[in-house]
C-alpha positions as CSV (number, residue, x, y, z in Angstrom):
1,M,-41.2,-43.7,-22.3
2,A,-42.2,-40.9,-24.8
3,W,-42.7,-43.3,-27.7
4,N,-45.6,-44.9,-25.9
5,R,-47.6,-41.7,-25.9
6,P,-50.2,-41.2,-28.6
7,L,-48.6,-39.8,-31.8
8,E,-51.7,-37.6,-32.2
9,R,-50.8,-35.7,-29.1
10,R,-47.4,-34.8,-30.5
11,I,-48.8,-33.9,-33.8
12,R,-51.4,-31.6,-32.2
13,R,-48.7,-29.8,-30.3
14,A,-46.6,-29.4,-33.5
15,E,-49.6,-28.1,-35.4
16,A,-50.5,-25.6,-32.6
17,R,-47.0,-24.2,-32.7
18,T,-47.0,-23.9,-36.4
19,R,-50.4,-22.7,-37.4
20,N,-48.8,-19.9,-39.5
21,A,-46.1,-22.1,-41.1
22,W,-45.8,-21.7,-44.8
23,R,-45.3,-24.1,-47.6
24,L,-43.8,-23.5,-51.1
25,P,-46.4,-23.4,-53.9
26,V,-45.3,-24.4,-57.4
27,V,-46.0,-20.9,-58.9
28,R,-44.8,-18.4,-56.3
29,T,-42.4,-17.9,-53.5
30,P,-44.0,-17.9,-50.0
31,H,-43.5,-15.7,-47.0
32,T,-41.2,-17.4,-44.5
33,T,-41.6,-18.2,-40.9
34,R,-39.4,-20.2,-38.5
35,P,-39.9,-24.0,-38.6
36,P,-41.4,-25.6,-35.5
37,A,-39.4,-26.4,-32.4
38,R,-39.6,-29.8,-30.9
39,T,-41.2,-30.4,-27.5
40,G,-38.2,-32.4,-26.3
41,E,-40.1,-35.7,-26.4
42,L,-38.0,-38.7,-27.3
43,M,-38.9,-41.1,-30.1
44,K,-38.1,-44.6,-31.2
45,I,-36.4,-44.3,-34.6
46,G,-35.4,-46.9,-37.1
47,I,-32.7,-46.3,-39.7
48,I,-32.4,-48.5,-42.7
49,G,-29.0,-47.9,-44.3
50,A,-25.8,-47.3,-42.3
51,G,-23.8,-45.5,-45.0
52,N,-22.7,-41.9,-44.7
53,I,-26.1,-40.3,-44.1
54,G,-27.5,-43.2,-42.1
55,G,-24.5,-43.5,-39.9
56,N,-24.3,-39.8,-39.1
57,L,-28.0,-39.6,-38.4
58,T,-27.5,-42.6,-36.0
59,R,-24.7,-40.7,-34.2
60,R,-26.7,-37.4,-33.9
61,L,-30.1,-38.9,-33.0
62,T,-28.6,-41.2,-30.3
63,A,-26.7,-38.2,-28.9
64,L,-30.0,-36.3,-28.6
65,G,-31.4,-39.2,-26.6
66,H,-33.6,-41.0,-29.1
67,E,-33.9,-44.8,-29.1
68,V,-32.3,-45.8,-32.4
69,S,-32.4,-49.1,-34.2
70,V,-30.1,-49.3,-37.3
71,A,-30.0,-51.9,-40.1
72,N,-28.0,-52.5,-43.2
73,S,-28.1,-55.1,-46.0
74,R,-25.1,-57.0,-44.6
75,G,-26.7,-57.9,-41.2
76,P,-26.5,-56.6,-37.6
77,E,-23.2,-58.3,-36.9
78,T,-21.5,-55.8,-39.2
79,L,-22.8,-52.8,-37.2
80,S,-21.1,-53.7,-33.9
81,D,-18.7,-50.8,-34.1
82,L,-21.4,-48.2,-34.8
83,A,-23.5,-49.7,-32.0
84,K,-20.7,-49.5,-29.6
85,E,-19.9,-45.9,-30.6
86,T,-23.5,-44.7,-30.4
87,G,-25.6,-47.0,-28.2
88,A,-27.9,-47.7,-31.2
89,T,-29.3,-51.2,-31.5
90,P,-28.2,-53.2,-34.6
91,V,-31.1,-55.1,-36.1
92,T,-32.1,-56.7,-39.4
93,V,-33.8,-54.7,-42.1
94,A,-37.0,-56.6,-41.3
95,E,-36.8,-55.5,-37.7
96,A,-35.8,-51.9,-38.2
97,A,-39.3,-50.4,-38.2
98,R,-40.6,-52.5,-35.3
99,G,-42.3,-50.1,-32.8
100,A,-40.7,-47.1,-34.5
101,E,-42.4,-43.7,-34.7
102,V,-40.0,-42.5,-37.4
103,V,-38.2,-44.7,-40.0
104,V,-35.4,-43.3,-42.2
105,V,-34.8,-45.2,-45.4
106,T,-31.4,-44.2,-46.7
107,I,-30.3,-46.8,-49.2
108,P,-29.4,-46.7,-52.9
109,L,-32.5,-46.0,-54.9
110,K,-32.1,-49.2,-57.0
111,N,-32.3,-51.3,-53.7
112,V,-35.6,-49.9,-52.6
113,P,-37.7,-52.6,-54.3
114,E,-35.7,-55.2,-52.4
115,L,-37.0,-54.0,-49.0
116,P,-39.0,-56.8,-47.3
117,A,-42.8,-56.9,-47.7
118,G,-44.7,-55.8,-44.6
119,L,-41.8,-53.7,-43.4
120,F,-44.0,-51.3,-41.5
121,D,-46.6,-53.8,-40.2
122,Q,-45.2,-53.7,-36.7
123,A,-44.3,-50.0,-36.7
124,A,-46.1,-47.5,-34.4
125,K,-49.4,-46.2,-35.6
126,D,-49.0,-43.3,-38.1
127,V,-45.3,-44.0,-38.4
128,V,-43.5,-41.3,-40.4
129,V,-41.1,-42.5,-43.1
130,I,-38.3,-40.3,-44.3
131,E,-36.8,-41.2,-47.7
132,T,-33.4,-39.7,-48.6
133,G,-32.9,-41.3,-52.0
134,N,-31.5,-39.8,-55.2
135,Y,-31.6,-41.2,-58.7
136,Y,-28.1,-41.7,-60.2
137,P,-28.8,-43.5,-63.5
138,K,-25.3,-43.3,-64.9
139,Q,-23.4,-43.5,-61.7
140,R,-25.2,-46.3,-59.8
141,D,-28.9,-47.1,-60.3
142,G,-29.3,-47.7,-64.0
143,R,-32.2,-46.4,-66.0
144,I,-35.6,-46.5,-64.2
145,A,-38.4,-46.2,-66.7
146,E,-41.0,-44.9,-64.4
147,I,-38.8,-42.0,-63.5
148,E,-37.6,-41.3,-67.0
149,D,-40.6,-42.0,-69.0
150,E,-43.6,-41.5,-66.7
151,G,-42.1,-38.5,-65.0
152,L,-42.4,-39.9,-61.4
153,T,-40.3,-38.0,-58.9
154,E,-37.7,-40.2,-57.2
155,S,-39.5,-40.2,-53.9
156,R,-42.9,-40.9,-55.5
157,W,-41.3,-44.0,-57.1
158,S,-39.8,-45.0,-53.8
159,E,-43.1,-44.5,-52.1
160,R,-44.9,-46.9,-54.5
161,H,-42.3,-49.6,-53.8
162,I,-42.2,-49.0,-50.1
163,G,-46.0,-49.1,-49.9
164,H,-46.2,-46.3,-47.3
165,P,-46.3,-42.5,-47.7
166,V,-42.8,-40.9,-47.4
167,V,-41.4,-37.5,-46.7
168,K,-38.3,-36.5,-48.7
169,A,-35.5,-35.0,-46.7
170,F,-31.7,-35.1,-46.3
171,N,-31.3,-36.1,-49.9
172,G,-29.1,-33.1,-50.8
173,T,-27.3,-32.8,-47.5
174,Y,-23.6,-33.6,-47.1
175,A,-23.2,-36.3,-44.6
176,E,-20.5,-34.5,-42.7
177,D,-22.7,-31.5,-42.3
178,I,-25.1,-33.6,-40.1
179,L,-22.2,-33.9,-37.6
180,D,-20.4,-30.6,-38.1
181,R,-22.7,-27.8,-39.3
182,H,-25.6,-28.0,-36.9
183,R,-26.2,-24.6,-35.2
184,P,-28.7,-23.4,-32.5
185,A,-31.9,-21.7,-33.6
186,G,-31.3,-18.1,-34.6
187,D,-27.6,-18.5,-35.4
188,P,-26.9,-16.6,-38.7
189,D,-24.9,-19.6,-40.0
190,R,-27.7,-22.1,-39.4
191,M,-28.4,-24.1,-42.6
192,A,-31.9,-24.9,-43.9
193,L,-32.9,-28.2,-45.5
194,P,-35.8,-28.6,-48.0
195,V,-38.6,-31.1,-47.0
196,A,-41.3,-32.4,-49.3
197,G,-44.3,-34.6,-48.6
198,D,-48.1,-34.9,-48.9
199,D,-48.9,-35.6,-45.3
200,E,-48.7,-32.3,-43.5
201,A,-48.6,-33.8,-40.0
202,A,-45.8,-36.2,-41.0
203,K,-43.9,-33.3,-42.6
204,Q,-44.2,-31.3,-39.4
205,T,-42.7,-34.2,-37.5
206,V,-39.8,-34.3,-39.9
207,R,-39.3,-30.6,-39.8
208,A,-39.3,-30.6,-36.0
209,L,-36.8,-33.4,-35.9
210,I,-34.6,-31.4,-38.4
211,G,-34.8,-28.5,-36.0
212,E,-33.8,-30.6,-33.1
213,L,-30.8,-31.7,-35.2
214,G,-29.7,-28.1,-35.5
215,F,-31.0,-27.0,-38.9
216,D,-33.8,-24.9,-40.2
217,S,-36.2,-26.4,-42.8
218,V,-38.2,-25.2,-45.7
219,D,-41.5,-26.8,-46.8
220,A,-40.9,-27.7,-50.4
221,G,-44.4,-28.7,-51.2
222,G,-45.9,-32.1,-51.9
223,L,-44.1,-35.2,-53.1
224,D,-44.8,-34.4,-56.7
225,D,-43.0,-31.1,-56.2
226,S,-39.9,-32.9,-54.9
227,W,-38.2,-32.6,-58.3
228,R,-37.2,-29.2,-56.9
229,Q,-34.7,-30.8,-54.6
230,Q,-33.5,-33.7,-56.8
231,P,-29.8,-33.9,-58.1
232,G,-28.9,-31.2,-60.5
233,T,-31.2,-28.6,-59.0
234,P,-30.0,-25.4,-57.4
235,V,-30.9,-26.5,-53.9
236,Y,-29.1,-29.9,-54.1
237,G,-26.0,-29.7,-51.9
238,L,-26.7,-26.0,-51.1
239,R,-25.2,-25.0,-47.8
240,A,-27.3,-21.9,-47.0
241,G,-30.0,-20.5,-44.9
242,T,-33.8,-20.3,-45.3
243,D,-33.9,-17.4,-47.8
244,A,-31.4,-18.9,-50.1
245,V,-33.1,-22.3,-50.0
246,V,-36.5,-20.7,-50.8
247,K,-34.9,-18.9,-53.8
248,A,-33.2,-22.1,-55.0
249,L,-36.4,-24.1,-54.9
250,A,-38.2,-21.4,-56.8
251,E,-35.5,-21.4,-59.5
252,A,-35.5,-25.2,-60.1
253,S,-36.4,-26.7,-63.4
254,P,-38.3,-30.0,-63.8
255,V,-36.0,-30.9,-66.7
256,R,-33.3,-33.3,-65.6
257,T,-29.8,-32.3,-66.5
258,A,-27.8,-34.6,-68.7
259,D,-25.7,-35.9,-65.8
260,F,-28.9,-37.3,-64.1
261,K,-30.6,-38.8,-67.1
262,G,-30.4,-42.5,-68.1
């Protein structure tokens, strides 16, 4: 199966296809190129969180042929309907990353510190972790001092608690759009999603997967730049193409709006 092939081979192919891919610097808007296309290889993917985003990613990724394991905080027995619908394998949270090449963590931010220790110990070598979280201090999460006082971006805070590098993606995407608004490459109505992370190879894997899901992507810089796509920024919830997403990222302010401050 494809998930037994060395990850380095897939990364080299992605890098070869995207040697001229651009990323968004903090101080200027880059020139754009198309994000990479996938090779069609299938992967083993773990999804932690079966809410709106996690559930719809499970639906789309299984439909594309990937082997998906899905977990939630209530236990695998509560995921029987989703498993029957999609063919995904329901597992415990502790098992979700076992053998996975990609793991999606899509749970409330306040619950990230509760994830089990050693979560990625049995994952594939160089597993890519996608983190979709948002900080909602008034609505759900309560005040998190490291974010408010130390200025950590939401995903940098999550990365510290997870204990593994993360790539921030899907955090400003409407869940229903994952099912309903995917389009083929080149379609004028194809949406673009921002992606931030420090590991370029991991970020290319995520962008390629987003492309396979039917969306363009924009490199939004490193994880410390991911404030550009946090709640309250112009790109958050934006349903638009690449040019509009680039513009929205460039116009973002690092100052949190009142709705998203504790």
